[in-house]
C-alpha positions as CSV (number, residue, x, y, z in Angstrom):
1,M,0.0,0.1,-0.3
2,A,2.7,2.3,0.8
3,E,4.7,1.5,-2.6
4,E,1.7,2.3,-4.2
5,H,0.6,5.7,-2.7
6,S,4.5,6.5,-3.2
7,D,4.1,5.8,-7.0
8,G,1.0,7.8,-7.2
9,S,2.4,10.9,-5.0
10,S,5.9,10.3,-7.8
11,Q,3.9,10.1,-10.6
12,S,1.5,13.5,-10.0
13,A,4.4,15.5,-9.1
14,D,6.3,14.4,-12.6
15,H,2.7,15.4,-14.1
16,F,2.5,19.3,-12.0
17,A,6.2,19.7,-13.1
18,R,5.4,18.7,-16.6
19,T,2.7,21.0,-16.8
20,L,4.5,23.8,-15.0
21,S,7.2,23.7,-17.3
22,Q,5.0,23.6,-20.7
23,L,3.1,27.0,-19.4
24,A,6.6,28.5,-19.2
25,V,7.7,27.3,-22.7
26,T,4.0,28.5,-24.2
27,N,4.6,31.8,-22.3
28,I,8.2,32.6,-23.2
29,L,6.6,31.4,-27.2
30,A,3.9,34.0,-27.0
31,K,5.2,36.9,-25.1
32,G,9.1,36.8,-25.5
33,V,9.1,35.4,-29.1
34,G,6.0,36.7,-30.4
35,F,4.4,33.4,-31.8
36,E,0.6,33.1,-32.2
37,A,0.2,29.2,-32.1
38,V,2.3,26.3,-31.3
39,Q,2.1,22.7,-32.5
40,P,1.9,20.2,-29.1
41,S,4.8,18.1,-30.7
42,A,6.9,21.0,-30.2
43,T,6.2,21.9,-26.8
44,N,6.6,19.1,-25.5
45,A,10.1,18.7,-27.2
46,L,11.1,21.8,-26.2
47,V,10.1,20.7,-22.5
48,D,11.9,17.4,-23.0
49,V,15.1,19.4,-23.7
50,M,14.7,21.9,-20.8
51,A,13.7,19.1,-18.0
52,A,17.2,17.2,-19.3
53,Y,19.5,20.5,-19.0
54,I,17.8,21.2,-15.2
55,Q,18.7,17.7,-14.5
56,R,22.0,18.1,-15.7
57,I,22.7,21.4,-13.8
58,G,21.1,20.0,-10.4
59,R,23.1,16.3,-10.7
60,H,26.4,18.2,-11.3
61,A,25.5,20.5,-8.2
62,Q,24.6,17.3,-6.0
63,E,27.9,16.0,-7.0
64,L,29.9,19.1,-6.0
65,A,27.9,19.3,-2.9
66,E,28.9,15.5,-2.4
67,V,32.2,16.3,-2.8
68,A,32.7,19.0,-0.3
69,G,30.5,16.8,2.2
70,R,27.3,18.3,2.5
71,A,24.3,16.7,1.6
72,K,22.4,19.2,0.1
73,P,23.7,21.3,-2.7
74,R,23.9,25.6,-2.5
75,G,23.7,28.5,-4.3
76,T,27.7,28.3,-5.0
77,D,27.4,24.6,-5.6
78,V,24.7,25.4,-8.4
79,S,26.9,28.5,-9.7
80,L,29.7,25.9,-10.6
81,A,27.3,23.4,-11.8
82,L,26.6,26.2,-14.6
83,K,29.9,27.0,-15.5
84,D,31.0,23.5,-15.7
85,M,28.5,23.3,-18.7
86,V,29.7,21.5,-22.0
87,P,30.3,22.8,-24.4
88,H,28.6,26.2,-23.2
89,P,29.1,27.7,-19.8
90,V,27.0,29.7,-18.1
91,G,27.5,32.0,-15.2
92,L,25.3,33.1,-12.8
93,D,25.6,36.7,-13.0
94,D,25.1,37.1,-16.7
95,M,21.8,35.1,-15.8
96,I,20.7,37.4,-13.5
97,K,21.3,40.6,-16.0
98,S,19.8,39.1,-18.7
99,F,16.5,38.2,-16.8
100,Q,16.8,42.0,-15.5
101,E,17.1,43.1,-19.0
102,A,13.7,41.5,-20.5
103,Q,12.4,42.1,-17.0
104,H,12.9,46.0,-18.2
105,R,12.3,45.6,-21.9
106,Y,8.5,44.2,-21.6
107,D,7.7,45.8,-18.5
108,G,7.0,42.5,-16.5
109,K,4.8,41.0,-19.2
110,L,7.0,37.7,-18.9
111,A,5.4,37.0,-15.5
112,F,2.9,33.9,-15.2
113,P,-0.6,34.8,-15.5
114,R,-1.5,33.5,-12.3
115,E,0.1,32.4,-9.2
116,V,1.8,29.0,-9.3
117,P,0.7,27.1,-6.1
118,K,3.1,25.3,-4.0
119,F,3.8,21.4,-4.4
120,P,3.2,19.3,-2.5
121,A,1.5,21.2,-0.5
122,P,2.0,22.1,2.9
123,M,0.8,20.3,5.9
124,K,-1.5,22.0,8.0
125,K,-0.3,22.2,11.8
126,R,-3.0,20.5,14.1
127,K,-3.5,22.8,16.9
128,Q,-3.8,21.2,20.6
129,S,-7.1,21.4,21.4
130,D,-8.1,19.2,18.3
131,L,-5.2,16.9,19.6
132,S,-7.0,16.5,22.8
133,E,-10.2,15.8,21.5
134,E,-8.8,12.9,19.8
135,I,-6.9,11.4,22.6
136,G,-8.8,12.3,25.2
137,Q,-9.4,14.9,28.2
138,R,-6.7,15.3,30.3
139,D,-6.8,15.3,34.2
140,T,-4.0,17.6,34.7
141,E,-3.0,21.0,32.6
142,K,0.8,21.1,31.9
143,P,3.0,22.6,34.7
144,A,4.5,26.3,34.3
145,Y,8.1,25.0,33.3
146,A,7.1,22.8,30.3
147,P,7.9,24.7,26.8
148,S,4.7,25.4,24.7
149,F,5.9,22.5,22.3
150,A,6.2,19.6,24.7
151,P,3.3,16.7,24.2
152,P,0.4,16.9,26.6
153,L,1.3,15.1,29.5
154,P,-0.6,11.7,29.6
155,L,-3.7,10.8,31.8
156,K,-3.0,10.9,35.8
157,H,-4.0,7.7,36.9
158,S,-1.1,6.1,34.4
159,Y,1.7,7.9,36.6
160,S,0.0,8.8,40.0
161,Q,0.9,7.0,43.4
162,Q,-2.7,7.6,44.4
163,R,-5.1,4.0,44.6
164,Q,-8.1,4.2,42.6
165,V,-10.9,1.8,42.5
166,V,-11.7,0.7,38.9
167,V,-14.0,-2.1,39.5
168,E,-16.3,-2.3,42.5
169,K,-17.0,-5.3,44.4
170,E,-20.7,-6.1,45.3
171,Q,-20.6,-5.8,49.5
172,D,-24.4,-6.6,50.0
173,P,-24.4,-10.5,51.5
174,K,-28.2,-10.9,49.7
175,R,-27.1,-9.9,46.5
176,I,-24.0,-12.1,46.4
177,R,-25.9,-14.9,47.3
178,L,-28.7,-14.0,44.5
179,D,-25.7,-14.2,42.0
180,L,-24.8,-17.2,43.0
181,L,-27.9,-18.8,42.8
182,S,-28.5,-17.8,39.3
183,Q,-25.1,-18.9,38.4
184,K,-25.9,-22.7,39.6
185,S,-29.4,-22.8,38.1
186,E,-27.4,-21.8,34.6
187,I,-25.1,-24.5,34.9
188,Q,-28.0,-27.2,35.8
189,A,-29.8,-25.7,32.5
190,S,-27.0,-26.4,30.4
191,L,-26.2,-29.9,32.1
192,H,-29.7,-30.7,31.3
193,N,-29.0,-29.9,27.8
194,L,-26.4,-31.3,27.4
195,A,-28.2,-34.8,28.9
196,D,-30.9,-34.5,26.7
197,H,-29.0,-34.1,23.7
198,V,-29.3,-37.2,21.8
199,P,-26.0,-38.4,20.0
200,V,-25.7,-39.0,16.5
201,Q,-24.4,-42.3,15.4
202,T,-21.2,-41.8,13.3
203,T,-20.4,-44.0,10.8
204,Y,-16.1,-44.5,10.7
205,I,-14.5,-46.1,7.6
206,E,-10.9,-47.1,7.9
207,P,-8.7,-46.1,5.3
208,V,-8.1,-48.2,3.2
209,W,-4.2,-49.1,1.9
210,K,-4.7,-51.2,-1.2
211,P,-4.1,-49.7,-4.8
212,H,-7.2,-51.8,-6.4
213,V,-9.6,-51.5,-3.4
214,G,-11.5,-48.1,-2.8
215,R,-12.5,-46.4,0.3
216,T,-16.0,-48.2,0.7
217,D,-14.2,-51.6,-0.1
218,I,-15.4,-51.8,-3.6
219,S,-12.9,-53.0,-6.1
220,N,-12.1,-50.8,-9.0
221,P,-11.7,-52.8,-12.2
222,Y,-9.3,-50.3,-13.3
223,L,-7.0,-50.6,-10.6
224,A,-7.6,-54.6,-9.8
225,A,-4.3,-56.3,-9.2
226,P,-2.4,-58.3,-12.1
227,R,-3.7,-61.7,-11.9
228,V,-0.3,-64.6,-11.4
229,E,-1.2,-68.3,-12.8
230,K,-0.8,-71.4,-11.0
231,A,3.2,-72.3,-10.8
232,E,2.2,-75.6,-12.3
233,K,1.3,-74.2,-16.0
234,L,4.6,-72.3,-16.2
235,Y,7.1,-73.4,-18.0
236,T,9.7,-75.5,-16.4
237,A,13.1,-76.7,-18.0
238,P,12.3,-81.0,-18.4
239,T,14.4,-83.1,-16.5
240,P,17.1,-85.5,-18.3
241,S,16.1,-89.4,-18.4
242,Y,19.6,-90.3,-17.7
243,R,22.7,-89.0,-15.8
244,P,26.2,-89.6,-17.0
245,V,28.5,-91.1,-14.3
246,V,31.5,-89.4,-13.8
247,A,34.2,-91.8,-12.2
248,K,36.5,-89.6,-9.8
249,P,40.1,-89.7,-10.3
250,S,42.2,-91.8,-7.8
251,K,45.0,-90.6,-5.5
252,R,47.7,-91.9,-7.6
253,A,46.4,-90.3,-10.2
254,I,46.6,-87.3,-8.9
255,E,49.8,-87.0,-7.9
256,M,51.1,-88.5,-11.1
257,T,49.6,-85.8,-13.1
258,A,51.3,-83.2,-10.4
259,H,54.5,-84.8,-10.9
260,D,54.2,-84.3,-14.6
261,T,53.3,-80.8,-14.5
262,S,56.0,-80.2,-12.4
263,S,58.2,-82.0,-14.4
264,N,57.2,-79.5,-17.3
265,D,57.9,-76.7,-15.4
266,T,60.9,-77.9,-14.6
267,S,62.1,-78.3,-18.3
268,N,60.7,-75.4,-19.3
269,V,62.4,-73.2,-17.1
270,N,65.6,-75.3,-17.7
271,N,65.0,-74.5,-21.5
272,Q,64.8,-70.8,-21.3
273,K,68.0,-70.6,-19.2
274,V,70.0,-72.1,-21.9
275,K,68.0,-69.6,-24.9
276,E,68.8,-67.1,-22.3
277,D,72.7,-67.8,-22.1
278,K,73.1,-68.5,-26.0
279,I,71.7,-64.9,-26.3
280,L,74.1,-63.5,-24.2
281,A,76.7,-65.7,-25.8
282,G,75.7,-64.1,-29.2
283,T,75.4,-67.8,-30.1
284,Y,71.2,-68.2,-30.6
285,H,69.7,-68.1,-33.6
286,E,65.2,-67.6,-34.6
287,G,65.5,-71.1,-36.5
288,D,67.5,-73.2,-33.5
289,S,65.3,-75.3,-31.8
290,D,64.6,-75.3,-27.9
């Protein structure tokens, strides 16, 4: 909401500044130059040029003020910004002199035809009486030593040490007894209403966690579980009618096989050694047998 308000105020400020610029441009063209009519497109172009020129001066003046350590620019910053304008620097004294000459030449006819209001409009100061009416009547007035701009004092009971009874307690015993009886009768009536109330039988459906069954235990044909046939009807590999009998090797045969293997390994090692000796002696040829 605040962003919308700020956007609206900025748009209204831009519209006000543009309208005022158009009024100034048309006034100069009519009374200063002598034009009788002007196209809206030409007016808008001149307004854009003037706005860009003024914004450039203000931006440069703000930069000069920040360099000097100030938050807002002064008249000297504006004068320096005018002198630094490229390609045509302007002096503040020359500008004032030309303005005085124009005023003397046209006898003050270049002024606006009506008074320009201030924007944004200044806020009205609120009176102390209005503030008191909104908040409430104060118990005490300001002391003599309080300044005029000081806010009003709070209510007296918020800072006074005097005790003040806010809620008075009933002291009449007969009235207290009647109040207790009325409360008791109200409690009994509410209990009777609860006893006369017939509870409505509620039905509770247990949740079903099966994907193929609904909440009301009604089978859903679209979510039915896949059917699996019995194992007898599935394909099974045929069993062979015979089983080949393989005789186990005897211990002697295993020992002989191991001996042959070791002897072969030994002969291979000897042949390899002879071959290496021939290679080192330079008498080995590829055609020689091992």
